[in-house]
A tleap script that builds the chain and sets N, CA, C and O, in Angstrom:
source leaprc.protein.ff14SB
mol = sequence {
  NMET THR GLU SER SER ALA VAL PRO GLY ILE
  ASP SER SER VAL PRO PRO SER GLY THR GLY
  CYS VAL GLU CYS LEU ALA ALA ASP GLY TRP
  TRP PHE HIE LEU ARG ARG CYS ALA GLN CYS
  GLY HIE ILE GLY CYS CYS ASP SER SER PRO
  GLU GLN HIE ALA SER ARG HIE ALA ALA GLU
  SER GLY HIE GLN ILE VAL ARG SER PHE GLU
  PRO GLY GLU ASP TRP PHE TRP HIE TYR GLY
  GLU SER GLU TYR TYR ASN GLY PRO GLU LEU
  ALA PRO PRO ALA ALA HIE PRO GLU THR GLN
  PRO VAL PRO GLY GLY ASN VAL PRO THR GLY
  TRP GLN GLY LYS LEU HIE CARG
}
set mol.1.N position { 71.314 -65.200 44.358 }
set mol.1.CA position { 72.303 -64.733 43.410 }
set mol.1.C position { 71.666 -63.752 42.444 }
set mol.1.O position { 70.506 -63.902 42.059 }
set mol.2.N position { 72.426 -62.764 42.064 }
set mol.2.CA position { 71.971 -61.752 41.130 }
set mol.2.C position { 72.632 -61.996 39.782 }
set mol.2.O position { 73.803 -62.373 39.741 }
set mol.3.N position { 71.930 -61.797 38.696 }
set mol.3.CA position { 72.512 -61.933 37.369 }
set mol.3.C position { 73.463 -60.770 37.105 }
set mol.3.O position { 73.139 -59.620 37.401 }
set mol.4.N position { 74.635 -61.068 36.549 }
set mol.4.CA position { 75.628 -60.025 36.304 }
set mol.4.C position { 75.197 -59.058 35.211 }
set mol.4.O position { 75.686 -57.929 35.168 }
set mol.5.N position { 74.290 -59.472 34.322 }
set mol.5.CA position { 73.861 -58.582 33.260 }
set mol.5.C position { 73.211 -57.318 33.827 }
set mol.5.O position { 73.144 -56.295 33.145 }
set mol.6.N position { 72.732 -57.387 35.069 }
set mol.6.CA position { 72.120 -56.239 35.714 }
set mol.6.C position { 73.118 -55.495 36.600 }
set mol.6.O position { 72.760 -54.524 37.266 }
set mol.7.N position { 74.357 -55.949 36.602 }
set mol.7.CA position { 75.366 -55.391 37.498 }
set mol.7.C position { 76.497 -54.752 36.699 }
set mol.7.O position { 77.193 -55.447 35.959 }
set mol.8.N position { 76.690 -53.449 36.833 }
set mol.8.CA position { 77.850 -52.839 36.191 }
set mol.8.C position { 79.117 -53.290 36.895 }
set mol.8.O position { 79.074 -53.715 38.049 }
set mol.9.N position { 80.222 -53.199 36.215 }
set mol.9.CA position { 81.494 -53.540 36.850 }
set mol.9.C position { 82.064 -54.870 36.427 }
set mol.9.O position { 83.012 -55.353 37.046 }
set mol.10.N position { 81.513 -55.483 35.381 }
set mol.10.CA position { 82.091 -56.706 34.832 }
set mol.10.C position { 82.473 -56.434 33.391 }
set mol.10.O position { 81.626 -56.051 32.583 }
set mol.11.N position { 83.747 -56.629 33.062 }
set mol.11.CA position { 84.224 -56.501 31.688 }
set mol.11.C position { 84.786 -57.852 31.287 }
set mol.11.O position { 85.914 -58.192 31.645 }
set mol.12.N position { 84.005 -58.625 30.545 }
set mol.12.CA position { 84.401 -59.989 30.206 }
set mol.12.C position { 85.513 -60.062 29.174 }
set mol.12.O position { 86.015 -61.151 28.897 }
set mol.13.N position { 85.915 -58.930 28.595 }
set mol.13.CA position { 86.969 -58.941 27.573 }
set mol.13.C position { 88.373 -58.767 28.148 }
set mol.13.O position { 89.355 -58.979 27.436 }
set mol.14.N position { 88.487 -58.388 29.413 }
set mol.14.CA position { 89.792 -58.101 30.014 }
set mol.14.C position { 90.438 -59.392 30.533 }
set mol.14.O position { 89.829 -60.102 31.334 }
set mol.15.N position { 91.660 -59.704 30.089 }
set mol.15.CA position { 92.328 -60.904 30.583 }
set mol.15.C position { 92.866 -60.693 32.002 }
set mol.15.O position { 93.012 -59.555 32.448 }
set mol.16.N position { 93.161 -61.789 32.710 }
set mol.16.CA position { 93.740 -61.648 34.048 }
set mol.16.C position { 95.141 -61.048 33.986 }
set mol.16.O position { 95.826 -61.150 32.968 }
set mol.17.N position { 95.557 -60.426 35.075 }
set mol.17.CA position { 96.860 -59.753 35.131 }
set mol.17.C position { 98.033 -60.719 35.223 }
set mol.17.O position { 99.182 -60.304 35.068 }
set mol.18.N position { 97.773 -61.980 35.467 }
set mol.18.CA position { 98.835 -62.987 35.570 }
set mol.18.C position { 98.278 -64.242 36.199 }
set mol.18.O position { 97.069 -64.474 36.179 }
set mol.19.N position { 99.169 -65.059 36.762 }
set mol.19.CA position { 98.716 -66.316 37.371 }
set mol.19.C position { 98.874 -66.332 38.883 }
set mol.19.O position { 98.558 -67.331 39.530 }
set mol.20.N position { 99.363 -65.231 39.455 }
set mol.20.CA position { 99.513 -65.122 40.900 }
set mol.20.C position { 99.127 -63.745 41.379 }
set mol.20.O position { 98.898 -62.841 40.575 }
set mol.21.N position { 99.054 -63.580 42.693 }
set mol.21.CA position { 98.712 -62.285 43.277 }
set mol.21.C position { 99.767 -61.250 42.902 }
set mol.21.O position { 100.950 -61.419 43.200 }
set mol.22.N position { 99.334 -60.190 42.252 }
set mol.22.CA position { 100.242 -59.154 41.765 }
set mol.22.C position { 101.113 -58.599 42.896 }
set mol.22.O position { 102.336 -58.540 42.771 }
set mol.23.N position { 100.482 -58.197 43.989 }
set mol.23.CA position { 101.220 -57.565 45.089 }
set mol.23.C position { 102.106 -58.569 45.841 }
set mol.23.O position { 103.231 -58.240 46.217 }
set mol.24.N position { 101.608 -59.776 46.058 }
set mol.24.CA position { 102.424 -60.787 46.753 }
set mol.24.C position { 103.676 -61.126 45.950 }
set mol.24.O position { 104.763 -61.256 46.513 }
set mol.25.N position { 103.521 -61.270 44.633 }
set mol.25.CA position { 104.681 -61.570 43.793 }
set mol.25.C position { 105.703 -60.436 43.845 }
set mol.25.O position { 106.907 -60.686 43.897 }
set mol.26.N position { 105.227 -59.194 43.830 }
set mol.26.CA position { 106.134 -58.042 43.866 }
set mol.26.C position { 106.885 -57.945 45.190 }
set mol.26.O position { 108.000 -57.426 45.236 }
set mol.27.N position { 106.277 -58.444 46.267 }
set mol.27.CA position { 106.885 -58.342 47.603 }
set mol.27.C position { 107.486 -59.670 48.069 }
set mol.27.O position { 107.853 -59.805 49.237 }
set mol.28.N position { 107.589 -60.652 47.165 }
set mol.28.CA position { 108.095 -61.990 47.501 }
set mol.28.C position { 107.255 -62.623 48.600 }
set mol.28.O position { 107.767 -63.337 49.462 }
set mol.29.N position { 105.949 -62.345 48.554 }
set mol.29.CA position { 105.014 -62.880 49.541 }
set mol.29.C position { 104.343 -64.153 49.057 }
set mol.29.O position { 104.813 -64.809 48.127 }
set mol.30.N position { 103.234 -64.489 49.705 }
set mol.30.CA position { 102.522 -65.721 49.362 }
set mol.30.C position { 101.026 -65.547 49.553 }
set mol.30.O position { 100.581 -64.603 50.207 }
set mol.31.N position { 100.246 -66.464 48.978 }
set mol.31.CA position { 98.796 -66.409 49.043 }
set mol.31.C position { 98.231 -67.806 49.238 }
set mol.31.O position { 98.889 -68.814 48.979 }
set mol.32.N position { 96.991 -67.828 49.702 }
set mol.32.CA position { 96.272 -69.087 49.854 }
set mol.32.C position { 95.465 -69.377 48.589 }
set mol.32.O position { 95.773 -70.326 47.868 }
set mol.33.N position { 94.442 -68.575 48.311 }
set mol.33.CA position { 93.658 -68.695 47.091 }
set mol.33.C position { 93.634 -67.358 46.366 }
set mol.33.O position { 93.931 -66.314 46.947 }
set mol.34.N position { 93.273 -67.408 45.080 }
set mol.34.CA position { 93.319 -66.214 44.242 }
set mol.34.C position { 91.928 -65.780 43.788 }
set mol.34.O position { 91.031 -66.600 43.592 }
set mol.35.N position { 91.779 -64.460 43.629 }
set mol.35.CA position { 90.548 -63.849 43.135 }
set mol.35.C position { 90.902 -62.923 41.976 }
set mol.35.O position { 91.956 -62.287 41.971 }
set mol.36.N position { 90.008 -62.858 41.000 }
set mol.36.CA position { 90.213 -62.041 39.793 }
set mol.36.C position { 89.191 -60.926 39.760 }
set mol.36.O position { 87.989 -61.179 39.845 }
set mol.37.N position { 89.653 -59.701 39.639 }
set mol.37.CA position { 88.741 -58.563 39.501 }
set mol.37.C position { 87.988 -58.710 38.184 }
set mol.37.O position { 88.599 -58.847 37.124 }
set mol.38.N position { 86.672 -58.681 38.254 }
set mol.38.CA position { 85.841 -58.859 37.060 }
set mol.38.C position { 85.814 -57.617 36.180 }
set mol.38.O position { 85.300 -57.661 35.062 }
set mol.39.N position { 86.361 -56.510 36.672 }
set mol.39.CA position { 86.362 -55.284 35.885 }
set mol.39.C position { 87.696 -55.056 35.180 }
set mol.39.O position { 87.716 -54.706 34.000 }
set mol.40.N position { 88.820 -55.251 35.892 }
set mol.40.CA position { 90.121 -54.930 35.289 }
set mol.40.C position { 91.069 -56.118 35.170 }
set mol.40.O position { 92.141 -55.980 34.580 }
set mol.41.N position { 90.708 -57.284 35.713 }
set mol.41.CA position { 91.545 -58.473 35.600 }
set mol.41.C position { 92.612 -58.625 36.668 }
set mol.41.O position { 93.361 -59.601 36.652 }
set mol.42.N position { 92.698 -57.682 37.596 }
set mol.42.CA position { 93.694 -57.754 38.672 }
set mol.42.C position { 93.559 -59.076 39.427 }
set mol.42.O position { 92.463 -59.450 39.843 }
set mol.43.N position { 94.683 -59.781 39.603 }
set mol.43.CA position { 94.688 -61.001 40.399 }
set mol.43.C position { 95.221 -60.651 41.781 }
set mol.43.O position { 96.332 -60.142 41.928 }
set mol.44.N position { 94.405 -60.935 42.790 }
set mol.44.CA position { 94.783 -60.668 44.177 }
set mol.44.C position { 94.492 -61.883 45.036 }
set mol.44.O position { 93.759 -62.787 44.632 }
set mol.45.N position { 95.071 -61.894 46.219 }
set mol.45.CA position { 94.881 -63.021 47.137 }
set mol.45.C position { 93.585 -62.862 47.931 }
set mol.45.O position { 93.098 -61.752 48.147 }
set mol.46.N position { 93.042 -64.002 48.360 }
set mol.46.CA position { 91.752 -64.054 49.054 }
set mol.46.C position { 91.846 -63.506 50.475 }
set mol.46.O position { 92.932 -63.201 50.968 }
set mol.47.N position { 90.701 -63.387 51.115 }
set mol.47.CA position { 90.650 -62.854 52.474 }
set mol.47.C position { 91.191 -63.806 53.530 }
set mol.47.O position { 91.392 -63.390 54.671 }
set mol.48.N position { 91.435 -65.070 53.190 }
set mol.48.CA position { 92.114 -65.982 54.115 }
set mol.48.C position { 93.628 -65.788 54.064 }
set mol.48.O position { 94.338 -66.178 54.991 }
set mol.49.N position { 94.119 -65.187 52.987 }
set mol.49.CA position { 95.549 -64.924 52.819 }
set mol.49.C position { 95.994 -63.806 53.759 }
set mol.49.O position { 95.184 -62.960 54.137 }
set mol.50.N position { 97.265 -63.794 54.137 }
set mol.50.CA position { 97.739 -62.783 55.090 }
set mol.50.C position { 97.500 -61.331 54.657 }
set mol.50.O position { 97.156 -60.492 55.490 }
set mol.51.N position { 97.675 -61.029 53.381 }
set mol.51.CA position { 97.594 -59.631 52.944 }
set mol.51.C position { 96.252 -59.231 52.346 }
set mol.51.O position { 95.995 -58.036 52.205 }
set mol.52.N position { 95.399 -60.159 51.993 }
set mol.52.CA position { 94.041 -59.882 51.518 }
set mol.52.C position { 94.007 -58.838 50.393 }
set mol.52.O position { 93.237 -57.878 50.447 }
set mol.53.N position { 94.850 -59.040 49.377 }
set mol.53.CA position { 94.988 -58.048 48.319 }
set mol.53.C position { 93.762 -57.905 47.422 }
set mol.53.O position { 93.530 -56.816 46.898 }
set mol.54.N position { 92.973 -58.947 47.223 }
set mol.54.CA position { 91.786 -58.822 46.358 }
set mol.54.C position { 90.771 -57.856 46.967 }
set mol.54.O position { 90.262 -56.974 46.275 }
set mol.55.N position { 90.478 -58.016 48.244 }
set mol.55.CA position { 89.506 -57.099 48.861 }
set mol.55.C position { 90.103 -55.696 49.011 }
set mol.55.O position { 89.368 -54.711 48.945 }
set mol.56.N position { 91.399 -55.590 49.209 }
set mol.56.CA position { 92.044 -54.270 49.263 }
set mol.56.C position { 91.927 -53.575 47.903 }
set mol.56.O position { 91.655 -52.376 47.832 }
set mol.57.N position { 92.136 -54.339 46.825 }
set mol.57.CA position { 91.982 -53.786 45.477 }
set mol.57.C position { 90.554 -53.281 45.284 }
set mol.57.O position { 90.349 -52.196 44.739 }
set mol.58.N position { 89.579 -54.050 45.722 }
set mol.58.CA position { 88.173 -53.642 45.593 }
set mol.58.C position { 87.919 -52.339 46.343 }
set mol.58.O position { 87.258 -51.441 45.823 }
set mol.59.N position { 88.439 -52.234 47.553 }
set mol.59.CA position { 88.229 -51.032 48.363 }
set mol.59.C position { 88.915 -49.811 47.749 }
set mol.59.O position { 88.344 -48.720 47.736 }
set mol.60.N position { 90.134 -49.989 47.241 }
set mol.60.CA position { 90.897 -48.857 46.710 }
set mol.60.C position { 90.462 -48.446 45.309 }
set mol.60.O position { 90.510 -47.263 44.972 }
set mol.61.N position { 90.042 -49.400 44.494 }
set mol.61.CA position { 89.710 -49.101 43.097 }
set mol.61.C position { 88.222 -48.861 42.871 }
set mol.61.O position { 87.830 -48.233 41.888 }
set mol.62.N position { 87.391 -49.367 43.791 }
set mol.62.CA position { 85.951 -49.314 43.590 }
set mol.62.C position { 85.435 -50.456 42.735 }
set mol.62.O position { 84.237 -50.529 42.462 }
set mol.63.N position { 86.317 -51.349 42.307 }
set mol.63.CA position { 85.927 -52.529 41.520 }
set mol.63.C position { 85.438 -53.594 42.503 }
set mol.63.O position { 86.246 -54.277 43.133 }
set mol.64.N position { 84.149 -53.731 42.631 }
set mol.64.CA position { 83.549 -54.516 43.712 }
set mol.64.C position { 83.327 -55.998 43.420 }
set mol.64.O position { 83.070 -56.765 44.348 }
set mol.65.N position { 83.417 -56.425 42.159 }
set mol.65.CA position { 83.080 -57.809 41.820 }
set mol.65.C position { 84.327 -58.588 41.448 }
set mol.65.O position { 85.121 -58.152 40.614 }
set mol.66.N position { 84.493 -59.753 42.078 }
set mol.66.CA position { 85.600 -60.652 41.769 }
set mol.66.C position { 85.046 -62.007 41.355 }
set mol.66.O position { 83.893 -62.342 41.624 }
set mol.67.N position { 85.893 -62.764 40.700 }
set mol.67.CA position { 85.587 -64.157 40.379 }
set mol.67.C position { 86.717 -64.997 40.948 }
set mol.67.O position { 87.874 -64.575 40.942 }
set mol.68.N position { 86.392 -66.165 41.433 }
set mol.68.CA position { 87.430 -67.071 41.889 }
set mol.68.C position { 88.388 -67.335 40.734 }
set mol.68.O position { 87.959 -67.461 39.586 }
set mol.69.N position { 89.671 -67.420 41.029 }
set mol.69.CA position { 90.691 -67.730 40.030 }
set mol.69.C position { 91.309 -69.089 40.346 }
set mol.69.O position { 92.467 -69.359 40.027 }
set mol.70.N position { 90.498 -69.937 40.986 }
set mol.70.CA position { 90.920 -71.293 41.332 }
set mol.70.C position { 90.350 -72.282 40.309 }
set mol.70.O position { 89.204 -72.137 39.886 }
set mol.71.N position { 91.139 -73.286 39.908 }
set mol.71.CA position { 90.634 -74.292 38.963 }
set mol.71.C position { 89.349 -74.943 39.481 }
set mol.71.O position { 89.248 -75.309 40.652 }
set mol.72.N position { 88.381 -75.078 38.587 }
set mol.72.CA position { 87.118 -75.731 38.926 }
set mol.72.C position { 86.101 -74.842 39.622 }
set mol.72.O position { 84.996 -75.296 39.921 }
set mol.73.N position { 86.443 -73.584 39.889 }
set mol.73.CA position { 85.506 -72.661 40.547 }
set mol.73.C position { 85.119 -71.559 39.570 }
set mol.73.O position { 85.969 -71.019 38.862 }
set mol.74.N position { 83.826 -71.227 39.535 }
set mol.74.CA position { 83.370 -70.196 38.598 }
set mol.74.C position { 82.434 -69.176 39.242 }
set mol.74.O position { 81.644 -68.536 38.548 }
set mol.75.N position { 82.516 -69.023 40.548 }
set mol.75.CA position { 81.616 -68.106 41.246 }
set mol.75.C position { 82.156 -66.675 41.258 }
set mol.75.O position { 83.362 -66.433 41.205 }
set mol.76.N position { 81.216 -65.750 41.331 }
set mol.76.CA position { 81.510 -64.317 41.451 }
set mol.76.C position { 81.070 -63.865 42.841 }
set mol.76.O position { 80.142 -64.432 43.418 }
set mol.77.N position { 81.736 -62.845 43.374 }
set mol.77.CA position { 81.392 -62.267 44.678 }
set mol.77.C position { 81.404 -60.756 44.558 }
set mol.77.O position { 82.299 -60.186 43.932 }
set mol.78.N position { 80.417 -60.104 45.154 }
set mol.78.CA position { 80.336 -58.645 45.189 }
set mol.78.C position { 80.707 -58.209 46.601 }
set mol.78.O position { 79.950 -58.448 47.542 }
set mol.79.N position { 81.870 -57.569 46.757 }
set mol.79.CA position { 82.333 -57.144 48.083 }
set mol.79.C position { 81.384 -56.153 48.739 }
set mol.79.O position { 81.084 -56.276 49.926 }
set mol.80.N position { 80.914 -55.181 47.984 }
set mol.80.CA position { 80.063 -54.145 48.560 }
set mol.80.C position { 78.724 -54.659 49.055 }
set mol.80.O position { 78.188 -54.148 50.038 }
set mol.81.N position { 78.186 -55.655 48.391 }
set mol.81.CA position { 76.878 -56.197 48.761 }
set mol.81.C position { 76.975 -57.514 49.524 }
set mol.81.O position { 75.961 -58.046 49.977 }
set mol.82.N position { 78.195 -58.043 49.669 }
set mol.82.CA position { 78.411 -59.334 50.341 }
set mol.82.C position { 77.456 -60.393 49.799 }
set mol.82.O position { 76.718 -61.039 50.542 }
set mol.83.N position { 77.499 -60.547 48.467 }
set mol.83.CA position { 76.558 -61.443 47.804 }
set mol.83.C position { 77.229 -62.124 46.615 }
set mol.83.O position { 78.039 -61.523 45.910 }
set mol.84.N position { 76.868 -63.405 46.405 }
set mol.84.CA position { 77.338 -64.124 45.219 }
set mol.84.C position { 76.542 -63.676 43.998 }
set mol.84.O position { 75.395 -63.246 44.119 }
set mol.85.N position { 77.163 -63.781 42.813 }
set mol.85.CA position { 76.522 -63.423 41.553 }
set mol.85.C position { 76.751 -64.528 40.536 }
set mol.85.O position { 77.735 -65.264 40.612 }
set mol.86.N position { 75.836 -64.636 39.587 }
set mol.86.CA position { 76.066 -65.421 38.382 }
set mol.86.C position { 76.682 -64.455 37.395 }
set mol.86.O position { 76.187 -63.341 37.226 }
set mol.87.N position { 77.747 -64.864 36.745 }
set mol.87.CA position { 78.402 -63.957 35.826 }
set mol.87.C position { 78.715 -64.604 34.511 }
set mol.87.O position { 78.554 -65.814 34.352 }
set mol.88.N position { 79.165 -63.808 33.562 }
set mol.88.CA position { 79.485 -64.318 32.227 }
set mol.88.C position { 80.859 -64.986 32.224 }
set mol.88.O position { 81.627 -64.877 33.179 }
set mol.89.N position { 81.138 -65.667 31.142 }
set mol.89.CA position { 82.494 -66.169 30.939 }
set mol.89.C position { 83.415 -64.959 30.810 }
set mol.89.O position { 83.069 -63.969 30.166 }
set mol.90.N position { 84.583 -65.050 31.425 }
set mol.90.CA position { 85.570 -63.983 31.313 }
set mol.90.C position { 86.668 -64.417 30.344 }
set mol.90.O position { 86.810 -65.603 30.046 }
set mol.91.N position { 87.439 -63.451 29.856 }
set mol.91.CA position { 88.544 -63.757 28.951 }
set mol.91.C position { 89.467 -64.794 29.595 }
set mol.91.O position { 89.726 -64.722 30.796 }
set mol.92.N position { 89.957 -65.740 28.826 }
set mol.92.CA position { 90.821 -66.774 29.396 }
set mol.92.C position { 92.170 -66.226 29.826 }
set mol.92.O position { 92.606 -65.178 29.349 }
set mol.93.N position { 92.827 -66.939 30.726 }
set mol.93.CA position { 92.407 -68.182 31.362 }
set mol.93.C position { 91.436 -67.918 32.519 }
set mol.93.O position { 91.412 -66.830 33.093 }
set mol.94.N position { 90.637 -68.938 32.846 }
set mol.94.CA position { 89.633 -68.821 33.896 }
set mol.94.C position { 90.200 -69.083 35.284 }
set mol.94.O position { 89.544 -68.806 36.288 }
set mol.95.N position { 91.425 -69.620 35.346 }
set mol.95.CA position { 92.036 -69.966 36.635 }
set mol.95.C position { 93.556 -70.025 36.474 }
set mol.95.O position { 94.083 -70.044 35.362 }
set mol.96.N position { 94.232 -70.053 37.600 }
set mol.96.CA position { 95.677 -70.268 37.537 }
set mol.96.C position { 95.914 -71.691 37.044 }
set mol.96.O position { 95.004 -72.518 37.110 }
set mol.97.N position { 97.112 -71.997 36.552 }
set mol.97.CA position { 97.387 -73.354 36.060 }
set mol.97.C position { 97.169 -74.400 37.159 }
set mol.97.O position { 97.520 -74.177 38.318 }
set mol.98.N position { 96.595 -75.528 36.787 }
set mol.98.CA position { 96.358 -76.590 37.766 }
set mol.98.C position { 97.655 -77.095 38.380 }
set mol.98.O position { 97.645 -77.637 39.485 }
set mol.99.N position { 98.768 -76.927 37.679 }
set mol.99.CA position { 100.070 -77.356 38.203 }
set mol.99.C position { 100.663 -76.372 39.207 }
set mol.99.O position { 101.643 -76.688 39.881 }
set mol.100.N position { 100.075 -75.187 39.310 }
set mol.100.CA position { 100.564 -74.177 40.259 }
set mol.100.C position { 100.150 -74.594 41.665 }
set mol.100.O position { 98.973 -74.871 41.896 }
set mol.101.N position { 101.077 -74.644 42.601 }
set mol.101.CA position { 100.726 -75.103 43.950 }
set mol.101.C position { 99.814 -74.140 44.697 }
set mol.101.O position { 99.796 -72.935 44.442 }
set mol.102.N position { 99.060 -74.711 45.627 }
set mol.102.CA position { 98.201 -73.939 46.528 }
set mol.102.C position { 98.606 -74.334 47.939 }
set mol.102.O position { 98.521 -75.518 48.264 }
set mol.103.N position { 99.030 -73.443 48.776 }
set mol.103.CA position { 99.194 -72.013 48.514 }
set mol.103.C position { 100.333 -71.753 47.533 }
set mol.103.O position { 101.116 -72.649 47.218 }
set mol.104.N position { 100.413 -70.510 47.055 }
set mol.104.CA position { 101.414 -70.148 46.072 }
set mol.104.C position { 102.296 -69.012 46.540 }
set mol.104.O position { 102.059 -68.393 47.577 }
set mol.105.N position { 103.321 -68.754 45.745 }
set mol.105.CA position { 104.267 -67.701 46.072 }
set mol.105.C position { 105.370 -68.237 46.961 }
set mol.105.O position { 105.702 -69.421 46.897 }
set mol.106.N position { 105.935 -67.387 47.781 }
set mol.106.CA position { 107.028 -67.740 48.690 }
set mol.106.C position { 106.430 -68.209 50.019 }
set mol.106.O position { 106.435 -67.470 51.003 }
set mol.107.N position { 105.916 -69.435 50.041 }
set mol.107.CA position { 105.145 -69.964 51.172 }
set mol.107.C position { 106.066 -70.285 52.354 }
set mol.107.O position { 107.025 -71.042 52.203 }
set mol.108.N position { 105.780 -69.715 53.526 }
set mol.108.CA position { 106.620 -69.965 54.695 }
set mol.108.C position { 106.269 -71.285 55.383 }
set mol.108.O position { 105.176 -71.821 55.203 }
set mol.109.N position { 107.188 -71.783 56.152 }
set mol.109.CA position { 106.921 -72.929 57.012 }
set mol.109.C position { 105.831 -72.511 58.000 }
set mol.109.O position { 105.839 -71.380 58.487 }
set mol.110.N position { 104.916 -73.393 58.292 }
set mol.110.CA position { 103.846 -73.078 59.231 }
set mol.110.C position { 102.802 -72.142 58.671 }
set mol.110.O position { 102.142 -71.431 59.428 }
set mol.111.N position { 102.636 -72.125 57.355 }
set mol.111.CA position { 101.717 -71.184 56.705 }
set mol.111.C position { 100.283 -71.326 57.204 }
set mol.111.O position { 99.544 -70.342 57.227 }
set mol.112.N position { 99.878 -72.525 57.603 }
set mol.112.CA position { 98.498 -72.730 58.033 }
set mol.112.C position { 98.142 -71.833 59.217 }
set mol.112.O position { 97.008 -71.366 59.320 }
set mol.113.N position { 99.090 -71.594 60.100 }
set mol.113.CA position { 98.862 -70.745 61.257 }
set mol.113.C position { 98.842 -69.260 60.937 }
set mol.113.O position { 98.543 -68.450 61.814 }
set mol.114.N position { 99.148 -68.889 59.717 }
set mol.114.CA position { 99.186 -67.483 59.292 }
set mol.114.C position { 97.945 -67.074 58.505 }
set mol.114.O position { 97.833 -65.922 58.087 }
set mol.115.N position { 97.005 -68.009 58.295 }
set mol.115.CA position { 95.792 -67.701 57.535 }
set mol.115.C position { 94.807 -66.916 58.396 }
set mol.115.O position { 94.739 -67.092 59.612 }
set mol.116.N position { 94.047 -66.048 57.735 }
set mol.116.CA position { 92.942 -65.339 58.389 }
set mol.116.C position { 91.750 -66.270 58.374 }
set mol.116.O position { 91.519 -66.955 57.378 }
set mol.117.N position { 91.004 -66.309 59.433 }
set mol.117.CA position { 89.843 -67.210 59.492 }
set mol.117.C position { 88.576 -66.418 59.618 }
set mol.117.O position { 87.491 -66.995 59.683 }
savepdb mol mol.pdb
quit
């Protein structure tokens, strides 16, 4: 793991964009787990989710570092380097509400068969 203090692209003052995947919510879609952009706060769905919005955001914006937005998880991931990082506390909240179901959004019947593995 690399210390985030040596890594540009983390802004600990920016709050998350919401409690669900921005793009999935706009399209009445669904997600499995959530990731938070450590630079701009964008909340996107993980790579197991059908649309993989967090990694798409990283590719399109150049914001390469995300933090898990799941309760009880505090790890950072750098998409460009495919490596975990230790990072600072980010502006609250640190995760979606514990009462929010996983998966979230407009979850279809048989969702397990729609996950990327």
